[in-house]
N, C-alpha and C positions, 0 to 999 in steps of 0.2 A: 823322417822331416817330412810335410807334405812339397813339392813342386817348388824349386830353388825361385822362380821368377814368381811365385805367387807370394812364398815368406818374405821374399824383400819387398815387394808390394806392401803388404800389408805392414812391415816392418816401420819403411819409411812413411806410411800414412800416419802412422803414430807419430813417429817422432816430430815430423814436420807439423801435424793440425793439432796435435796436443799442445807442442810447443808455442804454436802462434796463438792460443786462445788467451794468452796474457796479454798481447798485442790487441788482439778484439776487445777484451774487456774493457781496455784502458781507453779504446775509442769511444762505445758503446756508452761509457759512462759519461762522457764528457756532456752530454745532454738528457741522457736515459736515467731515470730514477735507480738506484744501483738494488736496492731490495726488489723492487715491484719486476726490474727488468728480469735479474735471475730467477728469481720465483717462476714468472710467465714464461720465461724459456725453457725450466723444468717442468714445468705441467704442460705445455705443447708436446715436448720431447716424448715425456711419460706417456702422452695421450697416444701421440704418434706410432711409438715403438707398440704400445698394447693394439693398436689396430692393425697395423702391420702383422704383427703375431696370430692375430684372430683370424684375418684373412686366409694367412697360410696353414689356416687349420689347428694350431695350437693353444691350449686351452692356457688362459689368462688368469681363473680360479685360481683361490690360494685359502688356504683356511687362518682364522681371525690369530692364530698363532704368528703362523708365517706373515702376516699383516702387520703387525705387530713388531714382529722383529724386522720386517724392510722400511717400517715409519722410522725407527728408531735408529737403524743404519743412514737412511738418509737425512735423519735430524744432523747424525754427526758429519757425515761427508759432504752431502750438498747444502743444509742450512748452515750451519756454522763453520762448513769448509767451505765449499767453492761462494755460498752468497757472503762471508767476511771477506772472504779476497777480492769478490767484487765490488763492497764497500772499503774496502781497503786501498784499492786503487783509483779512488778519487782523490787520496790523497798520498800517495808514492807510486814510484814508477813501476811500469809492468815487469821490469828486468829483476828490481828489487824483490817484487811478490812471487816472482817465479823463482827466484834462489832460496828465500824463505819456504817455500812449500819444496822445495827442493830437499831439504832437510829432513822429510816425512821418514824416508827408509832409517835413517841415523835413529832417529827419535821412536821409530819402531821396537830397532835393536836395543836401545837403551832398557824401553821397558821391559822386552824379555829379560835382560840380564836382569832387572831388578826384581822380575816374577822368578829368578833361577832357573831360567831356560838354559839349556847350553849351547852356549855362544865363545867360538874360537877366541883366542887373544889377538890375533889381529883384526877381526872384526870390531871388538872394544875398542882397541886402540884407535882405529878407523873413526868410530864414534867420537871419541874426545877430541882427535883432530875436528873432523867437521865439525861438531858444537862450536868450537872456537873459532872455528870460519863463520859461522854464523852470528857470534855475537861481536865479531867483526865489522858485519852489517849491522846489525840493530844497535849497538850502543851506540858509536858513534852521529848516528842519523836523529838521536832520539831528541835531541834538546830544543829544538823546534814545535809548538802545540800542534799545528795539524800534522807535521810528518810523525811524530810519535805517535799519535793517535791512530796513524796509517798503519805503522811497525806493528804496534801492539795488537792492531784486530789481524794482521797477515800471520802476528806470532800466534796468536789463538786460534787461529783458523788451521796452522798447521799441527797443533795439539791436538786439536779435536779432532782434525782425520786421520792423525796419530793413534789416537785413544780409538777410534770406529776401524780402523786396521788390525787393532791390535785385539780386540775385543769382536769383532765381527764373527770370527769365524766359529763362537761359541753360540750364536741367535739361529736360532732354524728358520733359515731363510728359506725360501721356493730352490727347488732343486737347479729348475731350469735359470742358469744365470740371465738369460733376456728378461723373463719373467720378473724375475727379481728385482732387475732394472727397472724396468717400466713402473712397478710400484714404488723403488727408490725413490725414481724423480718425481714423481707426483705426490708422494709425501713431502718428501723435500721441498718442492716448488709450493705446496700449500703452506707450510709453514713458516717460507719466507713471504707470501704474499700477507698472509695476517700477519707477521710485523709489519710490514709495511703498513698495513692500516691501524697497527697500534702504535706506531712510531709517527702515525702523521703525513708520512712520505706519500701516500697513494691521495690523500687529500689535496696537498702541494701540488703536486704533479700537473706541468701546464703543457698537454701534445702538443701546442703550436711550436713550442720551442724546440721538440725534436727535431735533429738534424736527418737528412739522406742517410750520410754517411754514420752515424750513432746505431739509424736502423739497419742498414746494411750489415753492420756490425753484430747486430743482435740477432740476424739471420744467420748468419754466421757461424753464431756460436749453437742455436738449433741445429742447424743442418750438418755442418761441418764437423763442428766439436763435440757434439753429443750426438747424433746416430752414425754419420759415417764413421767417425774417430769409436766410437765404443764397438760397432759392429767388427772393423778392423781389430782391435784389439782379442775381441771375445775369439775371434775366429784363430787368433794367434796361440791364445791360452788353449785349446783344443789341438793345434796342428804341430807346434814348434817346441822347442826345449825351455822350459821357464828361465833357462841361465840368458836364452837369447833374450827374449820378450822383454825381460826387466832390466833389459838397457836401456832404455827409453828411460827411466830414473835420471842418469843423468844426461841424458843427450835434451832432453826438454827445457831446461833451464839452459842450455847454451843454444840454442833455437832461440829463446825467449830474448836471450841478450843480445844476440845478434839483430833480431826483425827490431829490438827498441831502439838500438842505436842507430839502424839504419833508415826506417822509416819514422820514427819521434825523435829523434834527435837528442833519446837518453843518454847520459854521459856516466861514465862510472868510476869513483875514487881511487885512489891506490889502494887504502884500505879497504873499500867496498870488491876490488876486483881481486885481492889477494885474498878475502874470504870466500868469493863465490870458489877461488880456484882448490880452496881446501876444502868445500863444501862436494862440488863435483869430484876430485881428487878420490875422498872419502867414502861419498856414495860407489864410485866405480872399484875402490877396493873391496868393499864389504859386498856388491853384489857377487864379484867374481870370489870371494871368499865364501859367500852361500851358494853360490852356483855350483863349487865343485865341494860341496860338504852334502853327506844326504841326510836328510832331517824327518822326522815320524810326521804324520799328518798335522799332528796339534800345534804345529810350529808354524802353520799355516800364516800367522800374522807378520810375518817375515818380509821384504820387499818383495812386490810381484805380485802380492795376495792382496785381500778384500778391497783394499785402499783403491786400486786401479780398476775396479769394474765399473767407474763412472769417470767420465773426462769433465776436464774444468771446463 
């Protein structure tokens, strides 16, 4: 493993920065249009990443098959994943959104089980417990229209993210993960901007209503969440054991919960808190179990792989 201080710096960067993106999204959508802000963020981030790669002498050219695969992956993870979470946070707390997305590793394991992949019994049991925790979060809050719609969007986003994670390794993505991510961001951002136009969001946007706070949150998501966070994660994937890297999957929701409570005054009900504990605990067990089991390359859809190639 690389120098310990480098490893810890990169790991805590992913812990804190990706965990804080839910807070930043919540602040950004107070005055910025959800779909357009998410789409423009990914377009800018993708363009900046491609520019940096080009300046460093790395080719960003891809084949048509790789471009199509990147677009499909970006559609699943960024357009219907991050984009729908951004829209959901106009209706629900950032901590709730983080907890729902935190169930993605469990959903991926469920998909692996349904596909008859070899999954340990302890891992399968942890999935059942974690999904019960997800039900505790989603079902009690589904009574009111706005909240129910937000929860449905967040749940749909998590399912899209899980499906993209599970099937992503079958796609002919570019070999260079940075090049792949640049095209995924550009495609996901373009799809989101198209949705903003199709739904009329872009035409009803009033820039005069944007606050400096929301604009700063958008810039934070662009630079810190997407570019710095992904760079740290990509370095970890190449220089640290995957069993250590994927620990962010149960730390990020905890960071989001703490920040939401401390800075936004978000409160957790007893049922929601218990559900969060079940999800985080289940992901912890699943990650530990998966990390201690040697799996073939075709099982790459498990926690820690391709879903995490892009930051929220």
